[in-house]
C-alpha positions in Angstrom: -26.3 107.3 -32.4 -24.4 106.2 -36.4 -22.4 103.0 -34.9 -24.7 102.1 -32.2 -28.3 102.3 -34.8 -25.9 99.5 -36.9 -25.4 97.3 -33.8 -28.5 96.9 -32.6 -30.4 95.1 -34.5 -27.3 92.9 -35.5 -27.4 92.3 -31.3 -31.1 91.1 -31.7 -31.1 88.8 -34.5 -28.1 87.3 -32.8 -30.3 86.8 -29.7 -32.4 85.6 -31.8 -31.2 83.1 -33.6 -29.2 81.9 -30.3 -33.0 80.7 -29.4 -33.1 78.8 -32.3 -29.7 76.5 -31.7 -27.4 79.3 -33.8 -23.9 80.3 -32.0 -24.3 84.0 -29.8 -22.3 85.7 -32.2 -24.0 84.3 -35.3 -27.0 86.4 -37.8 -29.8 84.2 -38.5 -28.6 85.0 -41.8 -25.7 83.5 -41.6 -27.0 80.4 -39.6 -29.9 79.5 -42.5 -26.0 79.5 -44.9 -24.8 77.2 -43.0 -27.6 74.8 -42.2 -29.4 75.1 -45.4 -28.6 71.7 -46.1 -29.8 70.2 -42.5 -33.5 70.7 -43.3 -36.3 71.8 -45.9 -36.3 74.1 -43.1 -33.5 76.3 -43.5 -32.7 76.2 -46.8 -36.3 77.5 -47.1 -35.5 80.2 -44.4 -32.4 80.8 -46.6 -34.0 81.4 -49.6 -37.1 83.7 -47.5 -33.8 86.3 -46.2 -31.9 86.3 -49.9 -35.2 87.2 -51.2 -36.0 89.6 -48.4 -32.3 91.5 -49.3 -33.0 91.5 -53.3 -29.9 94.2 -53.2 -27.9 92.0 -51.9 -25.8 89.0 -54.0 -26.4 85.5 -52.1 -27.2 87.6 -48.5 -26.6 84.2 -46.4 -23.7 83.2 -48.3 -21.6 86.6 -47.7 -23.2 86.9 -44.2 -21.5 83.2 -43.6 -18.2 84.2 -45.2 -18.2 87.7 -42.9 -18.2 85.8 -39.5 -15.7 83.4 -40.8 -13.4 86.5 -41.7 -14.9 88.4 -38.2 -15.5 91.6 -40.5 -18.5 91.8 -38.3 -15.7 92.9 -35.6 -14.6 96.3 -35.4 -10.4 96.1 -36.4 -8.7 96.2 -33.0 -10.5 92.6 -32.4 -10.1 91.3 -35.3 
């Protein structure tokens, strides 16, 4: 269940993100970083997510960079 226990929450996150105009293979954290300058709502969401993941420096920025580098994919698909 190890890999699945990590993949299912990410899949749910990505699904919820699509309801708010995000890309299908993008997390809410990544979208919040990408859209932070579009509105105060996205900027606030980014700050809230970063505070939630307080043990990770710049969580949303890192999530966005990971999406760009496709780090969420297995090696075979990068």
